[in-house]
C-alpha positions as CSV (number, residue, x, y, z in Angstrom):
1,M,-4.2,-0.1,-9.4
2,P,-3.2,-3.3,-11.3
3,E,-3.4,-5.7,-8.3
4,E,-6.9,-4.5,-7.2
5,P,-8.7,-7.7,-8.4
6,I,-6.2,-9.9,-6.6
7,I,-6.6,-8.0,-3.3
8,R,-10.4,-8.1,-3.7
9,D,-10.2,-11.8,-4.3
10,K,-8.1,-12.2,-1.1
11,A,-10.6,-10.1,0.8
12,R,-13.6,-12.2,-0.4
13,E,-11.7,-15.4,0.6
14,A,-10.9,-14.0,4.1
15,I,-14.5,-13.1,4.6
16,R,-15.8,-16.5,3.3
17,S,-13.3,-18.4,5.4
18,G,-14.2,-16.4,8.6
19,R,-10.7,-14.9,9.0
20,V,-12.3,-11.4,9.1
21,P,-15.8,-10.5,10.1
22,T,-18.3,-8.6,7.9
23,V,-19.8,-6.3,10.5
24,Q,-18.7,-2.8,11.4
25,P,-15.9,-2.8,14.0
26,T,-16.5,-1.6,17.6
27,R,-13.4,0.6,17.3
28,M,-10.9,1.4,14.5
29,F,-7.5,3.0,14.4
30,C,-5.2,4.1,11.7
31,C,-1.5,4.1,12.6
32,R,2.0,3.1,11.6
33,G,2.5,-0.6,11.1
34,A,4.5,-2.6,13.6
35,G,5.0,-5.8,11.7
36,A,1.6,-7.5,12.5
37,M,0.2,-9.9,10.0
38,C,-2.5,-8.6,7.7
39,A,-5.7,-10.6,8.2
40,V,-6.6,-10.3,4.5
41,C,-3.4,-11.1,2.6
42,G,-1.3,-12.8,5.3
43,Y,1.8,-10.5,4.8
44,P,3.1,-8.4,7.6
45,V,2.3,-4.7,7.7
46,A,5.8,-3.2,7.5
47,R,7.0,-0.7,10.1
48,G,6.2,2.8,9.0
49,E,3.6,1.6,6.5
50,M,0.0,2.8,7.1
51,E,-2.0,0.1,9.0
52,F,-5.7,-0.1,9.8
53,E,-6.3,-1.8,13.1
54,F,-9.9,-2.6,14.1
55,E,-11.3,-4.4,17.1
56,Y,-14.5,-6.1,18.2
57,R,-15.6,-6.5,21.7
58,T,-16.7,-10.0,22.6
59,G,-19.1,-10.9,25.3
60,P,-21.9,-9.0,27.0
61,Q,-21.3,-5.8,29.0
62,P,-21.7,-6.3,32.8
63,E,-24.1,-4.7,35.2
64,F,-23.5,-1.2,36.3
65,E,-21.4,-1.9,39.4
66,E,-19.1,-4.3,37.6
67,R,-18.3,-1.8,34.8
68,F,-15.7,0.0,36.8
69,T,-13.4,-3.1,37.0
70,W,-14.5,-4.7,33.8
71,T,-12.0,-5.2,30.9
72,P,-13.7,-6.1,27.7
73,E,-12.4,-9.0,25.7
74,T,-11.4,-7.8,22.3
75,Q,-10.5,-9.4,19.0
76,R,-8.1,-7.3,16.9
77,Y,-7.4,-7.3,13.2
78,H,-4.5,-5.6,11.3
79,L,-4.8,-4.7,7.6
80,H,-2.8,-2.9,5.0
81,R,-4.4,0.2,3.6
82,H,-5.3,-1.5,0.3
83,C,-6.5,-4.7,2.1
84,F,-8.7,-2.6,4.4
85,M,-10.3,-0.8,1.4
86,A,-10.9,-4.2,-0.3
87,W,-12.3,-5.7,2.9
88,D,-14.6,-2.7,3.5
89,F,-15.9,-2.9,-0.1
90,E,-16.3,-6.7,-0.2
91,R,-17.9,-7.1,3.3
92,T,-21.0,-5.2,2.1
93,N,-21.2,-7.4,-1.1
94,V,-20.3,-10.8,0.2
95,G,-21.9,-11.0,3.6
96,P,-21.2,-13.5,6.3
97,P,-19.9,-16.9,5.5
98,E,-22.6,-19.6,5.1
99,R,-22.7,-22.2,7.8
100,G,-22.8,-25.9,7.1
101,P,-25.3,-28.3,8.5
102,S,-25.0,-29.0,12.2
103,I,-24.1,-32.5,13.3
C-alpha cells in the first residue's frame, strides 16, 4: 500500500496530540460508515465504507444499587479501516503523549 507511511505518520501524530488514546478500547464495533470524521486522518468515513468505531467508558462504575439506572459516559472514536490498522500498530510503539511541566 503506497500511502501506508503517510497513514502511520498521521496515526503517530494523532496519538502524540492526544486526539486518540493508546489503551485498548472498552468496546469496539465494525460497521458501515455514516459520514463521521476519522479521528486519525480527519476525513469523513464515507457511507458504505467499512468503519471501526471504538469507545471508552469514562468515570467510575457506581455501587450495586445504582447500576440499574446508571448510564456510563462514553467517548467514541470513528476510524477508516486503514487508519484503524495504523493506529493499532502505532499505539503499541509510540505510547501515551508526554506531559509538559505543571504550572
